[in-house]
C-alpha positions in Angstrom: 197.3 198.4 62.2 200.8 197.8 62.6 201.6 193.9 63.7 202.9 193.7 67.7 206.3 191.8 68.1 206.6 192.7 72.0 209.3 194.8 71.5 210.4 194.3 75.3 210.4 190.6 75.3 213.1 190.7 72.4 215.0 193.3 73.6 215.5 191.5 76.7 216.5 188.2 75.1 219.1 190.1 73.0 220.4 191.9 75.9 221.0 188.7 77.7 223.0 187.1 74.6 225.0 190.1 74.4 225.8 190.7 77.8 226.9 186.5 77.9 229.1 187.5 75.0 231.0 190.3 76.6 234.5 189.8 76.7 234.4 187.7 73.0 237.0 188.7 70.6 236.1 190.6 67.4 232.3 190.6 66.0 231.6 187.8 68.6 230.9 190.6 71.1 228.8 193.1 69.6 226.9 191.4 66.2 224.0 190.0 67.5 223.9 186.8 64.8 227.7 186.0 65.8 227.2 186.6 69.3 224.1 184.2 69.8 226.1 181.4 67.5 229.1 181.8 70.0 227.2 182.0 73.4 225.1 178.7 72.2 228.5 177.2 71.5 230.1 178.4 74.8 226.8 177.2 76.5 227.2 173.6 75.0 231.2 173.2 75.8 230.2 174.4 79.3 227.6 172.0 80.2 229.6 169.0 78.4 232.6 170.3 80.5 230.9 170.4 83.6 230.8 166.4 82.7 234.2 165.8 82.0 236.1 167.6 84.8 234.8 165.1 87.1 236.4 162.4 85.0 239.6 164.4 84.6 240.0 164.9 88.6 239.0 161.0 89.0 242.1 160.1 86.9 244.4 163.0 88.3 243.7 161.3 91.5 244.5 157.9 90.5 247.7 158.8 89.7 249.0 160.5 92.5 247.5 157.6 94.3 249.3 155.4 92.0 252.6 157.3 92.5 252.2 157.3 96.4 251.2 153.4 96.1 254.5 152.6 94.1 256.6 154.9 96.5 255.1 152.4 99.2 256.0 149.1 97.4 252.7 148.3 95.7 250.6 149.1 93.0 247.2 151.1 92.7 244.9 148.4 92.0 246.7 146.3 94.6 246.4 149.0 96.9 242.7 149.7 96.3 241.9 146.2 96.7 243.5 145.7 99.6 241.8 149.2 101.2 238.4 147.5 100.2 238.9 144.1 101.7 240.2 145.7 105.0 237.0 148.2 104.9 239.0 151.6 104.7 236.3 154.2 104.0 238.5 156.6 101.9 237.4 158.0 98.6 240.2 158.8 96.2 240.2 162.5 96.6 241.2 161.9 99.9 243.7 159.3 99.0 245.4 161.4 96.8 245.5 164.8 99.1 247.0 162.4 101.7 249.7 161.2 98.9 250.8 164.6 98.0 250.8 166.6 101.0 251.2 163.8 104.0 253.2 160.5 102.3 253.5 159.4 106.2 249.9 159.4 106.7 249.4 157.7 103.4 252.1 155.3 103.9 250.2 154.5 107.4 247.0 153.8 105.2 248.8 151.7 103.0 250.1 149.3 105.8 246.6 149.3 107.6 245.3 148.2 103.9 248.0 145.5 103.9 
């Protein structure tokens, strides 16, 4: 009697990997063993970079706030310290947006903090 290998499940698993590899270059898109390695690596990068993205955005916001603060005669650390003491409840994302798109409102926030 032949050995049963659950062909349905194997095919479904392979199809899932191959569909994830669509758009890859060369053999990565049409050879299962190569595609499997490429997809595994891509999923690892995806998992890692979901966390890295958060760090990069925070760095960007801090840079923008610092630039806006220096235009108003203070530094990032002095500004954040004074905002905390004044109990201003604005996060870095909002402050960076104000510094970029509404400098007048950002100046008002800086004055309120000091």
